[in-house]
C-alpha angles and dihedrals in degrees: 000000000000114000096225137037088202125058094207101085096055090040091053091048091050091047091051091049090048089052091048092051090045090054090047090051090049090053099049107009094229110163092220091065092052091049091050091048090053091046093054091047089054089048089058090063091040092056090051095052092042091053090050090052096049115073115188126204088253090056091048089053091050090050088052091053091050091050091047092052092047091048090049091050089050090047094235113172088221087080088090090059089069090067125081118247086232089068105058092158090061091049088052091050091049092048091049093047091050089058098039105037131059115192118209125238088250091079110149124186122195149146097053116189116178127190122188131191116243093256094045094236096117133030142168128218118200112192146148124244124191126182144131111266137203117197124196109248093015104054128206109003094181130228108346128192121210137181115204138180115201118191114206133193126197109243121176091339095311132100111241129184114246100167137024123197123183118200128199104255092221106045104015094235117144116256137178113286095240096035117120112243121226107239 
């Protein structure tokens, strides 16, 4: 397992070490210090490409959430396939929302926080979603923020949703999934 989901920390450490060795080389002109500075600069790029090559389960789960949101925006019936068969009430909510809600092309997802169990069989993704919405019977409701926590379980090699929590974007209190937030 890779020690970081973000390449920046090891890149910053390598860049600081490169700067230290560059300063040491500037002070005494020893070739070893220049070589070490160049090596740590190369490591900066290496850490970036290594991080891009390694995909953790948490990153896979985040990719699944992004794909789910894009499929929902595009009103693809495959949205229901993201939900576990053990959670029929969530499938019903998703089916209803597909009919009632139209998400604008301005959908923006951010602030991902993923937590995995030690055996990688269950995980939660806490994220923000912002988009303009149109609701049947209500009309255009404007740009709406949402904070969601999706709990996934690995079933037959696939991540399936087993719980959906919607949080008020202002105070963080849990609210009904289809409830309109104030603000």
